[in-house]
C-alpha positions as a printed Julia matrix, in Angstrom:
65×3 Matrix{Float64}:
  -7.87   -5.81  -21.66
  -9.72   -7.25  -18.68
 -12.11   -9.91  -19.98
 -14.21  -10.06  -16.81
 -15.12   -6.38  -17.02
 -14.57   -5.87  -20.74
 -12.49   -2.81  -19.95
  -9.23   -1.68  -21.51
  -6.38   -0.07  -19.59
  -3.44    1.88  -20.96
  -0.18    1.9   -19.02
   2.36    4.69  -18.84
   6.1     3.99  -19.08
   6.46    3.16  -15.38
   3.36    0.95  -15.36
   4.53   -0.9   -18.46
   7.96   -1.46  -16.91
   6.46   -2.78  -13.67
   4.05   -5.03  -15.57
   6.91   -6.56  -17.55
   9.19   -7.03  -14.55
   6.83   -8.29  -11.86
   6.43  -11.84  -13.13
   8.15  -13.95  -10.49
  10.23  -11.16   -8.97
   9.96   -9.91   -5.41
   8.85   -6.36   -4.66
  12.4    -5.51   -3.58
  13.79   -6.75   -6.89
  11.3    -4.66   -8.87
  12.06   -1.61   -6.74
  15.76   -2.04   -7.51
  15.03   -2.26  -11.22
  12.85    0.87  -11.06
  15.61    2.8    -9.28
  18.09    1.85  -12.0
  15.78    2.37  -14.97
  14.14    5.65  -13.97
  16.87    7.13  -11.76
  14.56    7.7    -8.79
  15.17    7.07   -5.11
  14.1     3.9    -3.35
  11.13    5.52   -1.58
   9.71    6.9    -4.83
  10.14    3.58   -6.62
   8.53    1.65   -3.76
   5.61    4.09   -3.57
   5.01    3.84   -7.31
   5.17    0.04   -7.19
   2.79   -0.21   -4.23
   0.28    2.16   -5.83
   0.39    0.34   -9.16
   0.13   -3.15   -7.68
  -2.65   -2.0    -5.36
  -4.66   -0.6    -8.24
  -4.21   -3.69  -10.41
  -5.0    -6.02   -7.51
  -8.17   -4.06   -6.73
  -9.24   -4.37  -10.38
  -8.39   -8.11  -10.28
  -5.83   -7.68  -13.04
  -2.91   -8.94  -10.93
  -2.53  -11.52   -8.21
   0.01  -11.06   -5.44
   1.66  -13.97   -3.64
């Protein structure tokens, strides 16, 4: 739920995993976890992470440092 827009978002398995793992971890660390968890290659994991973070940042649901 995004209070500012009063909108609700549902995450798929990959989105949920990223959401849970991105608190305090670097992008490289999350990519490594995605590779292990979902048995995908590094490029796929990185692309999924960048797309997800980009979307959440655009919607102001996630801040990136």
